[in-house]
SEZANU-352413 format. One line per field, with one value per residue (C-alpha): residue number from 1; x, y, z; chain; residue in three letters. Coordinates in nm, 3 decimals. Example, Ala and Ser with C-alpha at 12.3 -4.5 7.8 and 13.67 -1.06 7.14 Angstrom:
BEGIN
pos	c(1/2)
px	c(1.230/1.367)
py	c(-0.450/-0.106)
pz	c(0.780/0.714)
unit	c(A/A)
code	c(ALA/SER)
//
This chain:
BEGIN
pos	c(1/2/3/4/5/6/7/8/9/10/11/12/13/14/15/16/17/18/19/20/21/22/23/24/25/26/27/28/29/30/31/32/33/34/35/36/37/38/39/40/41/42/43/44/45/46/47/48/49/50/51/52/53/54/55/56/57/58/59/60/61/62/63/64/65/66/67/68/69/70/71/72/73/74/75/76/77/78/79/80/81/82/83/84/85/86/87/88/89/90/91/92/93/94/95/96/97/98/99/100/101/102/103/104/105/106/107/108/109/110/111/112/113/114/115/116/117/118/119/120/121/122/123/124/125/126/127/128/129/130/131/132/133/134/135/136/137/138/139/140/141/142/143/144/145/146/147/148/149/150/151/152/153/154/155/156/157/158/159/160/161/162/163/164/165/166/167/168/169/170/171/172/173/174/175/176/177/178/179/180/181/182/183/184/185/186/187/188/189/190/191/192/193/194/195/196/197/198/199/200/201/202/203/204/205/206/207/208/209/210/211/212/213/214/215/216/217/218/219/220/221/222/223/224/225/226/227/228/229/230/231/232/233/234/235/236/237/238/239/240/241/242/243/244/245/246/247/248/249/250/251/252/253/254/255/256/257/258/259/260/261/262/263/264/265/266/267/268/269/270/271/272/273/274/275/276/277/278/279/280/281)
px	c(-1.955/-1.927/-2.203/-2.109/-2.098/-1.737/-1.788/-1.831/-1.530/-1.304/-1.412/-1.348/-1.021/-0.890/-0.998/-0.829/-0.522/-0.502/-0.506/-0.241/-0.017/-0.041/0.032/0.338/0.473/0.420/0.566/0.874/0.926/0.900/1.123/1.392/1.394/1.393/1.689/1.868/1.811/1.531/1.286/1.060/0.696/0.575/0.796/0.690/0.327/0.373/0.522/0.270/-0.030/0.107/0.159/-0.195/-0.330/-0.134/-0.238/-0.610/-0.635/-0.392/-0.601/-0.919/-0.762/-0.688/-1.053/-1.179/-0.935/-1.081/-1.434/-1.311/-1.153/-1.483/-1.660/-1.399/-1.435/-1.806/-1.785/-1.432/-1.323/-1.051/-0.878/-0.873/-0.731/-0.455/-0.382/-0.343/-0.148/-0.400/-0.436/-0.603/-0.889/-0.891/-0.738/-1.048/-0.855/-0.903/-0.706/-0.370/-0.238/0.068/0.302/0.562/0.615/0.659/0.330/0.384/0.114/0.248/0.299/-0.020/0.139/0.317/0.679/0.877/0.569/0.575/0.226/0.022/-0.244/-0.612/-0.537/-0.653/-0.994/-1.009/-0.934/-1.143/-1.424/-1.413/-1.416/-1.170/-1.329/-1.446/-1.210/-1.155/-1.178/-0.871/-0.729/-0.773/-1.149/-1.142/-1.063/-0.703/-0.809/-1.001/-0.715/-0.539/-0.160/-0.102/0.270/0.200/-0.113/0.040/0.343/0.165/-0.086/0.186/0.375/0.060/-0.023/0.338/0.355/0.019/0.151/0.454/0.219/0.030/0.362/0.482/0.158/0.187/0.555/0.470/0.200/0.440/0.712/0.452/0.347/0.711/0.765/1.025/0.818/1.050/1.378/1.373/1.618/1.490/1.132/1.235/1.439/1.154/0.911/1.154/1.201/0.826/0.763/0.689/0.521/0.167/0.211/0.383/0.101/-0.159/0.016/0.049/-0.318/-0.422/-0.192/-0.362/-0.706/-0.647/-0.422/-0.640/-0.948/-0.793/-0.888/-1.202/-1.274/-1.617/-1.600/-1.802/-1.940/-1.665/-1.319/-1.016/-0.935/-1.284/-1.253/-0.921/-0.945/-0.830/-0.513/-0.180/0.160/0.259/-0.049/-0.013/0.361/0.304/0.028/0.240/0.545/0.329/0.196/0.550/0.667/0.369/0.360/0.738/0.725/0.429/0.560/0.923/0.850/0.612/0.881/1.141/0.896/0.798/1.159/1.234/0.944/1.051/1.404/1.269/1.063/0.733/0.885/0.992/0.625/0.467/0.561/0.269/0.386/0.294/0.225/0.523/0.464/0.538/0.878/0.734/0.644/0.284/0.129)
py	c(-1.991/-1.614/-1.495/-1.708/-1.581/-1.466/-1.271/-0.915/-0.954/-1.097/-0.829/-0.543/-0.696/-0.739/-0.394/-0.219/-0.443/-0.319/0.044/-0.030/-0.213/0.076/0.333/0.139/0.098/0.465/0.569/0.352/0.501/0.856/0.772/0.640/0.969/1.175/0.977/1.047/1.420/1.453/1.682/1.802/1.892/1.576/1.348/1.522/1.491/1.118/1.064/1.285/1.111/0.765/0.853/0.990/0.670/0.453/0.655/0.604/0.267/0.056/0.085/0.027/-0.291/-0.412/-0.353/-0.541/-0.821/-0.853/-0.881/-1.137/-1.338/-1.347/-1.463/-1.736/-1.848/-1.903/-2.086/-2.237/-2.287/-2.540/-2.272/-2.038/-2.313/-2.376/-2.004/-1.977/-2.302/-2.390/-2.761/-2.832/-2.691/-2.962/-2.736/-2.515/-2.186/-1.889/-1.915/-1.733/-1.566/-1.750/-1.491/-1.737/-2.110/-2.426/-2.612/-2.988/-3.187/-3.523/-3.439/-3.228/-2.937/-2.608/-2.621/-2.326/-2.106/-1.749/-1.656/-1.382/-1.515/-1.441/-1.243/-1.513/-1.524/-1.144/-1.098/-1.382/-1.415/-1.059/-1.228/-1.304/-1.641/-1.812/-2.045/-2.069/-2.409/-2.633/-2.854/-3.170/-3.112/-3.196/-3.533/-3.563/-3.576/-3.246/-3.040/-2.780/-2.770/-2.561/-2.474/-2.318/-2.134/-2.025/-1.855/-1.718/-1.548/-1.401/-1.269/-1.093/-0.948/-0.846/-0.655/-0.497/-0.368/-0.225/-0.047/0.111/0.213/0.370/0.568/0.700/0.791/0.969/1.171/1.259/1.378/1.571/1.746/1.828/1.956/1.691/1.460/1.486/1.515/1.246/0.982/0.707/0.752/0.756/0.436/0.269/0.364/0.242/-0.101/-0.136/-0.108/-0.479/-0.533/-0.496/-0.761/-0.998/-0.949/-1.024/-1.348/-1.445/-1.375/-1.595/-1.874/-1.847/-1.861/-2.140/-2.370/-2.304/-2.424/-2.765/-3.045/-2.888/-2.731/-2.633/-2.639/-2.925/-3.029/-3.126/-3.250/-3.162/-3.528/-3.577/-3.276/-3.372/-3.437/-3.773/-3.647/-3.824/-3.695/-3.591/-3.376/-3.210/-3.150/-2.982/-2.765/-2.664/-2.584/-2.378/-2.175/-2.112/-1.997/-1.770/-1.613/-1.578/-1.384/-1.168/-1.078/-1.061/-0.815/-0.622/-0.596/-0.471/-0.214/-0.084/-0.051/0.139/0.378/0.431/0.524/0.775/0.950/1.138/1.454/1.265/1.216/1.541/1.874/2.061/2.329/2.259/2.493/2.475/2.272/2.425/2.331/2.255/1.901/1.945/1.922)
pz	c(-0.897/-0.869/-0.638/-0.339/0.023/-0.007/-0.332/-0.195/0.036/-0.233/-0.481/-0.238/-0.119/-0.474/-0.598/-0.305/-0.355/-0.715/-0.599/-0.336/-0.583/-0.828/-0.557/-0.439/-0.791/-0.878/-0.543/-0.595/-0.940/-0.806/-0.509/-0.746/-0.938/-0.619/-0.485/-0.814/-0.766/-1.024/-0.843/-1.120/-1.039/-1.216/-1.007/-0.684/-0.785/-0.846/-0.504/-0.327/-0.484/-0.408/-0.042/-0.015/-0.171/0.071/0.375/0.308/0.131/0.338/0.660/0.456/0.319/0.672/0.768/0.461/0.538/0.888/0.744/0.491/0.772/0.964/0.649/0.594/0.955/0.896/0.563/0.551/0.913/0.821/0.616/0.917/1.138/0.879/0.847/1.223/1.263/1.536/1.608/1.940/2.148/2.413/2.677/2.667/2.677/2.442/2.119/2.110/1.797/1.668/1.520/1.394/1.403/1.196/1.141/1.112/0.933/1.051/1.418/1.420/1.599/1.537/1.651/1.794/1.804/1.927/2.036/2.199/2.441/2.368/2.049/1.807/1.976/1.989/1.618/1.476/1.729/1.867/2.204/2.484/2.562/2.241/2.059/1.685/1.510/1.539/1.264/1.472/1.457/1.086/0.925/0.808/0.445/0.481/0.619/0.400/0.385/0.695/0.642/0.300/0.409/0.741/0.582/0.273/0.501/0.722/0.422/0.300/0.642/0.709/0.380/0.458/0.791/0.612/0.370/0.658/0.816/0.491/0.458/0.814/0.773/0.450/0.625/0.906/0.668/0.469/0.790/0.868/0.513/0.421/0.205/-0.097/0.091/0.361/0.238/0.467/0.350/-0.015/0.021/0.209/-0.069/-0.334/-0.178/-0.124/-0.499/-0.560/-0.223/-0.356/-0.625/-0.381/-0.131/-0.399/-0.494/-0.127/-0.074/-0.364/-0.244/0.095/-0.065/-0.315/-0.110/0.194/0.004/-0.062/-0.083/-0.232/-0.569/-0.438/-0.060/0.085/-0.255/-0.501/-0.407/-0.617/-0.685/-0.830/-1.061/-1.222/-1.598/-1.731/-1.902/-1.909/-1.794/-2.148/-2.201/-1.862/-1.915/-2.252/-2.105/-1.805/-2.016/-2.253/-1.961/-1.837/-2.181/-2.253/-1.907/-1.905/-2.232/-2.129/-1.785/-1.898/-2.178/-1.951/-1.684/-1.934/-2.071/-1.725/-1.613/-1.935/-1.870/-1.509/-1.616/-1.868/-1.603/-1.641/-1.791/-2.101/-2.190/-2.077/-2.235/-2.078/-1.835/-1.474/-1.190/-0.952/-0.638/-0.302/-0.163/0.180/0.081/0.194/-0.154)
unit	c(A/A/A/A/A/A/A/A/A/A/A/A/A/A/A/A/A/A/A/A/A/A/A/A/A/A/A/A/A/A/A/A/A/A/A/A/A/A/A/A/A/A/A/A/A/A/A/A/A/A/A/A/A/A/A/A/A/A/A/A/A/A/A/A/A/A/A/A/A/A/A/A/A/A/A/A/A/A/A/A/A/A/A/A/A/A/A/A/A/A/A/A/A/A/A/A/A/A/A/A/A/A/A/A/A/A/A/A/A/A/A/A/A/A/A/A/A/A/A/A/A/A/A/A/A/A/A/A/A/A/A/A/A/A/A/A/A/A/A/A/A/A/A/A/A/A/A/A/A/A/A/A/A/A/A/A/A/A/A/A/A/A/A/A/A/A/A/A/A/A/A/A/A/A/A/A/A/A/A/A/A/A/A/A/A/A/A/A/A/A/A/A/A/A/A/A/A/A/A/A/A/A/A/A/A/A/A/A/A/A/A/A/A/A/A/A/A/A/A/A/A/A/A/A/A/A/A/A/A/A/A/A/A/A/A/A/A/A/A/A/A/A/A/A/A/A/A/A/A/A/A/A/A/A/A/A/A/A/A/A/A/A/A/A/A/A/A/A/A/A/A/A/A/A/A/A/A/A/A/A/A)
code	c(UNK/UNK/UNK/UNK/UNK/UNK/UNK/UNK/UNK/UNK/UNK/UNK/UNK/UNK/UNK/UNK/UNK/UNK/UNK/UNK/UNK/UNK/UNK/UNK/UNK/UNK/UNK/UNK/UNK/UNK/UNK/UNK/UNK/UNK/UNK/UNK/UNK/UNK/UNK/UNK/UNK/UNK/UNK/UNK/UNK/UNK/UNK/UNK/UNK/UNK/UNK/UNK/UNK/UNK/UNK/UNK/UNK/UNK/UNK/UNK/UNK/UNK/UNK/UNK/UNK/UNK/UNK/UNK/UNK/UNK/UNK/UNK/UNK/UNK/UNK/UNK/UNK/UNK/UNK/UNK/UNK/UNK/UNK/UNK/UNK/UNK/UNK/UNK/UNK/UNK/UNK/UNK/UNK/UNK/UNK/UNK/UNK/UNK/UNK/UNK/UNK/UNK/UNK/UNK/UNK/UNK/UNK/UNK/UNK/UNK/UNK/UNK/UNK/UNK/UNK/UNK/UNK/UNK/UNK/UNK/UNK/UNK/UNK/UNK/UNK/UNK/UNK/UNK/UNK/UNK/UNK/UNK/UNK/UNK/UNK/UNK/UNK/UNK/UNK/UNK/UNK/UNK/UNK/UNK/UNK/UNK/UNK/UNK/UNK/UNK/UNK/UNK/UNK/UNK/UNK/UNK/UNK/UNK/UNK/UNK/UNK/UNK/UNK/UNK/UNK/UNK/UNK/UNK/UNK/UNK/UNK/UNK/UNK/UNK/UNK/UNK/UNK/UNK/UNK/UNK/UNK/UNK/UNK/UNK/UNK/UNK/UNK/UNK/UNK/UNK/UNK/UNK/UNK/UNK/UNK/UNK/UNK/UNK/UNK/UNK/UNK/UNK/UNK/UNK/UNK/UNK/UNK/UNK/UNK/UNK/UNK/UNK/UNK/UNK/UNK/UNK/UNK/UNK/UNK/UNK/UNK/UNK/UNK/UNK/UNK/UNK/UNK/UNK/UNK/UNK/UNK/UNK/UNK/UNK/UNK/UNK/UNK/UNK/UNK/UNK/UNK/UNK/UNK/UNK/UNK/UNK/UNK/UNK/UNK/UNK/UNK/UNK/UNK/UNK/UNK/UNK/UNK/UNK/UNK/UNK/UNK/UNK/UNK/UNK/UNK/UNK/UNK/UNK/UNK/UNK/UNK/UNK/UNK/UNK/UNK/UNK/UNK/UNK/UNK/UNK/UNK)
//
């Protein structure tokens, strides 16, 4: 269950995602204080460290994601086809990358698609000629829900590209000496605060919905693994999960917002060495 072929890729992807989410949250907190005019050494250190973390880990995450995609193509090709909204290989041409579109499970096509020729083959096959699997190659009952997987994947990737952009902009403003003063960068960092958590959720939606209709791919279908519980039992269980998670995450959210508003100096009375005003720390 754990040590399957995708294990090392999932582990690395999730660990780096945790670092990225933390960096974005810390950076957003520091950016909020900097925008409010609070420029203590502790706040500057928070922002500086978060920008360094983003600069190095966001590109690493993209590289790991590419390796994970190649692994998924080998072991769960239907998931890749659903992620790409790719239906048909009968034309024999290399697979384009569909940037946006509306996958339709009934019509077996992706409507209003905006695509880049050859790029799907280049990214997933590292080739300009080989095609990737198409959804029509799989029985209807073995196809994941392409609309959900398609958009969840694009939300994750889009946020990842924004993370890379934020890291590069932070490095550029650090080089120019305006890391703590550039209002556009600070606002960008502030609004990106929840991006890591949203990307993680989108990634897990892509993984879990994309695995359907299997619990264990190729071995155990979801419909065969469902417990024999009635509607009442399932409703009570679902409501209980909502209540417990709502309390845990609700109280956690209130506590974190309270800590952010206090700022780091409220908890640290140790004198700090002053940071240089150039913004290159």
